[in-house]
N, C-alpha and C positions, 0 to 999 in steps of 0.2 A: 503494498500501499502506500504509496505519496500523497503527499498533500501539494503537489505541482497544479496551481492556479491554472484555468482555462477560460478560454471564451467560446462561446457558441459562433460557429457560422453556418452555413447553410446551401447546398447546389443541389443540382437534380435529384440527388438521391436522400436528401432531410437534412436537416442540423446534426452536426456533430460537434466533438470538443478539439480544440485546436489548445495546443500551448498557451497561454496570455503571452510569452515573452515574444514568441517567435513571429517572425516577419514573414514568414508562408502562411496559406491559408487552407480552407478546406481543399482544394483541389489537386494540392502538393499532399497534403496529408491522407487523400486518397489512393494517390501515385505510390508515395511510401509504402502504404501498406499492400498494396498491388502488386511492385515491380522488388521485392525482397532479394536481386538477382546476384550483382556482380558486389555489393557490397561500397563502391566507389561511386559515390554521387557526383553529379554533372559540375559540383563546384569545387571539386579535385583537378578540375581545367582551366585555369585562370581563362584562357584566352577564350575558351565557349562562353564562361561567363559575361566577360569585358565584348562580348560579341553579341550577345542577348541586350546587354545594356547598351550600346552603341546604339541597335535598333529600335530601341523605345525611345531612346532621347531625341534621335532625327523623326521619329514618327509623330512625337510630342510636340518637335521644331515645326514639322512641315503642319500638323494640324491645327496650330495657333497662326502659321502663317494664312493658311485658308480659312478660317474664319468659325473654325470647329470646336476650337479648345479655349477655355480662357487665360490669359495669362498667366495667372496665381496657378493653374492647374499643370499647364506648359511647362513654368519655373520650378513647381516643386515635383516635377517628374524627372525634369534635366538635372536638378542639384542630386536627387537620388541618384540616379544613372552616375552622374561621376563621381560621386562617391564610391559607388560598387566598383568602378573603373582603376577604381584609387586603390583598391584593395579587401573595401569594408563590405562584412556581410556575406563573403562566398561560405561560408557553413552555413548559411540560409537557404544554398540553392542544393537542396536536400534529395532531387530523385535520384534513383539507380539510373545511371548511364544506359542501359539495356530496359527497352520500356515499350508497349506497345502505344498506340495514336498518334503514328509518325509525327513525334514531337512534341504532340498537345501538353504533356506534363512540366515539360521543358518548357517550355513557352509559357502556361501558366503560373508556373512555379516564379518565372522572371516576371509577370505579372501582379503576381501580388507580391514579392516582396520590395519593388519598386512603388506600389500602392501604399504599402505601410508605413514605410521609409518616407512617401511622400507627406504621410498624412503627418507624422509626427513634424515634418517641417512645417506644414501649416498649423500645426497645434492643435493636431485632436490623436484620438487614442487611436492604436491598431483595431481593424476591422470595422472602422467607420466608412464605410464604403461610400454613403453618401455625397461626402464631401470629394473624393478620389476614387474610383472603382476601377480593379483590375481590369474589368472586359471594357467597358462605356467609355473608359478615360486612355487606360496604360496602352489597352490594345485596340486603341480607335484606328480603323480603317485598315486593321491587318488582319490577319487568319496565321494561325499557327503554320499554314503551307506556305507561307513567302514568309514569314517573319522569321522562323527558325531556319530552313535552310540558307537564307542571308546570314544569318548570326552564325551559324557552321562555317562558310565561306569569309565572313571579315575574321574569325577565329584562328581558322586554319593559316589565312595570309598572316597576319599577327607570328603563330609560332613560326611559321616560315621563314620569317626576317630572323629569327634568332638560330634557326637552323642553318640559313644562310652564313650566318657570321662563325657558329662552331666549327661548319666544314672548312670555311676558311682559315679558320685557326689552326684546324687540324692540318690543312696545308702545309699552310706557313711553318709549322713546326717541322715537317717532311720537308720543305725547301729547306731550312737549317741544316738538318741533317747530310742535305746532299752535298752544298757546298762545304759542309766542313769533312766528308770521304769523298771528295771527288775526284782525290789521287792513289785513294785504297784501289788496287788493281785485285779480283776475288775471281772465283768460275761461276759463271752462268748457269743455270740449268733450265730442262725441259725434259718432258716427259717424267721428273722426277733421276733424270741423267745429267751428268754432266755435260755440258753444250763447251761453249766458247768464252774467252774469258771477257770479264768487264769491268767496270768499278762499281762500287757501293755505292758511290755517287748515283750513277745513272738508274741504280736499283731505286734508291730512296727517291729520286727527281721523278721516275715513272709513277710514286706512290701520290706524288704532291699531281702531277698532272691528270691522274683518273679521276680524282677529288675535284680540282676543277671543271673540268668537263661536267661532272654531276652539278657543280652551283651553276652554271651557266643553263644546263638542261631543268634546273627547279625553278632559278629563275625566271625564265621562260612559260614554264606551267604555273607559277603563280597567277598570272597573268589570265589565266580561264577562271581562276575564282574570281575574278572582280565582275563578271554579268551575272547581276541578281535580277529576282523576282517578286522584291521588297512593293508593295501596291497591287500585286495579281490576286491578293486573299485568297479566298479557296480552290478555287483551280484555274487562278490565271486569268481569269475574266474582269477580277476587279471590282467584283458586286460587293457593295456595301464602302468603297472607299470612291473619294472626292477625285473627277475626273484627271486631274493636276498631282493628285497623292503621289504617285509612283515616282515622277521627274523630280517633286520638291522633297521627299522623304530621300530619296537617292542623293540628289545632290549634299542633305544635311548629313547623311552618313559620312559621305566619300569625305566632308569637311571635318567633321567629330573624330573619325577615325583615323583619320592619315589614310587608309586606305582607298586606292584609286577605284571604288566601283561605280559601273553603269548601268543605269536599266538594260536588262533583257530587250532587244527589238521584238521579242515575241511572249508573252507570259506566259501563253497556255501551254508553249514547249517549255518553256526554262522551268515549270512547275512540276513537272514529270519527268525531266532528262537529269539523269545524273551524270553524263556523260566525263564531266570535267573531274567530278570527286575518282572514276574509274581511272584517268590520265595519271590524275595527279596521284593515287597509292600508286600507281605501275612506277613512277620516279623514285618514291618513295622507296620502290622493294629492290630499284637498280642501285639506289644509294647504298642500303645493306645488304646486296651483293657484292657491292664494292668492298666498303668497310670487312665485309668478313671474309674476302679474298685477301685483303690485308693483311686480317689478322692472322689468319692462316699462314701466310708467308713468315711474318714475324716470329710464329710461336715454332715454325719449322727452324729458320734461319738462326734461331737462338735454340734450338735442341740442343741436348747432353747434359750439362756442357762439358763433359768429356765425351764420351762416347757418342755424341751428336754431330751435327753438323757445326754448329760453333762458331757461325761467321759473326754473329753480333753478340751481344750481351744485354737482357733487359734489366730494368732496375726492380730490385728486390722489392715488393712492397709488404711480402705477408710471409709467414713462415705455409711451407708449403705439405706439410704431411706430419699427421699423428704420431706415425710410428718410424719414419724414416727422421733422422736427426739430420738438420742441414740441407734437406730439399727444398728447392723453391719452386714456384710451377708460373707459370705467366699466367695469371690469374685475371689481368686485365684483358688482353686478347681473346681470352676464353668468354668474359662479358660480352664484348662485341660480336660474338660470334653468336650467342644466344640473344642477343636483341636482334639482329640478323633477321635468326629464324621466326621471331616474333612478329616482326615488321612482314615476313614473308608469309606469316601464318594471316595477321590483319589482309593483304593485299585480296587473299584468296576469300575472306570474307566481305572485303567491299565491293568484290566482283559477281558473288554469290546475291548480295544483299540487291546491287545496282540492277543483276537478270533479272530478280523478280518483283519487279514493280509492273503495275497493273494499272491500264488507262492515265486517271490525269491525274495521279500522283503514286509517287513511291511511297509507303508505309515506311520501310524500311533504313532512313536515315539515322536515325540512334544508334545501328549497331554498327555505320559507317561513320559515324563520329565517334563511338568508342574505337575505334580502329585505327582511325586517321590521328587523332589525340596523341591516342598511346604510340603510334610509332614517332609522329613528330617529336613528341618529348624523349621518348628512350633515343632517338638518333641523336638529338640533340645531346645530351647528357653521356650516350656513349661516346658521342667523338670529342668532346672536351676532355673527358676522363681519359680517354686513350691518348692523346695529347701530351695532359700534365703529368700522367702517372706511368706513362709508356715512354712515347716517340721522344719528349727532350732528353730522359736519361738514358737513352739509349748507346752503347759502347761497340764499338769494334777491336775483330782480333785480328790487328792486323799481319803479327807475323804467320799467324794460322792461315788467312787467308792466301798469302804469300805461297805458303808452303803447299797447298791443295794444287794450286797453278801450277808448278812446276811437277808435282808429283802425278796431277792427270794429262789423259791422251787426250784431251781437249783443248791443251795447249798446242797441239800439233796443225790444227787447224789456222791458228793465228802464223804458226808460220811457213803456210805455204804461201803467201806474198815473196819468202825469202827464201826458198828450195825447191817451190814447185810444189803440184799436187801429188805425183808418184813417189817422191821422196817422202813427203810429210805422212801419206800413207804408211810407208816402209816405217817411219818413226813408228808413229802411231800402232803399228802391230806387233814391233819389239819389246815397245814396250811394258804394253799391257801381256806379252808373253812372258818377259824377264822381272818385271816388278820395276825395273830402272826406269827415274824420271825421264821427261823429254828431252830437256837438255842435255842429258848426259848421252841418251842414246843417238842423238844428234849429234854430239860431237863423236862418241865411236865410231860412227859410221863416215865419218869425214865429214859431213854435210855443211857444218856451222865449226868454226873454230871455238876456242873457249870466249877468246875476246870479243867475237861476233855473240855469241849467245848472252855472255854481260851485257854488252851493250844493248843488246832489246830489251833485257829483263830491268834494264835502269830506266829506260824508257816508257811506260805504261802506255802512250799514247801510241806506240808501235803494235802494242798486241791489242788494240782494242777500239771501235771509231772514236776518231776525233770529232763526234759531232758534239756540240755546244749545248751545257746545262743553260738552255734559253729558261727565259721565264715562262712561269704557268700562268702570271697575272690575264683573269678573263672578265675582272668586274667593269661591268658597264655604266659610262657616266651616269646611264638613266635610273638607275638606282644606288642609290646610296646608303649602305647598310652602316655606317662607322658609328652611327650616334644610338644603334641599337643594342640591347642589355645581353652579350654575348655569352657569359658564363653562365647568368641567370639558369639552372637547371630541374630546380628544386620551387615545387608549390609554396 
């Protein structure tokens, strides 16, 4: 038994007791009771909450400009939304991320929190909806079917800006290592077998360029999120909204959020089509796959440390075993791999949910939102953590790298320009058969002198391509993310 105070609110099903201090109302209460699924509320993802708040503030401004909402009510709504965007009351967004109703519960959760906070701003008590109503005023000119998808896209855009910066942060870490290791000659490997010499700098530069490519692709794909259907109301026809509401509200939304949203050309199409979310999810999957590949490579390159490749050393961050003293595991790259697997799974979920939409609405955007916000959040955190906990502390085993180059038959390929293909083949065959290193065999066969071998090995550019470590800078002047909070990865 508790003595918690309550207030009575009513909905279609009748009256219900809502905690007196709650800013949410009866519709949110019903949804909390109906959807005890993941245990993760929408308030866990600040970008989704802020997206909802921006939509409500922009709508209030538009309705006031169109003469549909008084200055007092519009002001109270806007101030409430600003406070939410400043971080207040996110714990009042209590609906589970997975919910039926195409996001209606999330939209009503936002309507009720904004209304009750607005009532306090106006000097009234929570639940006194005659002064400021969740539906009649906060939701004026909107439906869940346009407000929720619009908030989802705005929130994803905001989160993606941080992901962009996190990827750039990791890219810069790899670039620094590429410069540090630019003269460290080593063996390249293909199909898990020794190939030809390269530099460790080239290997790390490739990682940086892989990330730069995905930054560019993500930046492009984010533009797909800027087409919104706000003002389309239930199915895109704009029923119950002012004829100028859509263009006015979207313009205000762009101004308030800083996201360059624009009104969809056809609101009926935009209300049912989630193709942008499918493509966006596929880009997140691509980023995850790239990060996972890099993480696998770091684990392989650091394997050992005595009996593995041991090309590089990863910084130790924790003890690796409860039974083996001194064992240190590559736990940060392993974490990145697991994030990638989760993102790939989320992409499958988004794909299936998008395919399942019927007629004028896709009812499954809540599970898409769950997957997409999880993916963005986890990729951002993983990229920053990988940079800080692993990449910046990587060391190179230079002597070991060079020893493997001279001992491997892969070096014979690099000697082709000096002794020709047939002789190089003879050297490789003899080295493999006798266990001698390639330089020794080349000297014994009379193909090269000791002075010539020493001269070749002393100049790494004669063994590897002289391709410069060009800049991987790809950030476009049209999108400056420098002021966005890169390292913020926790809610």
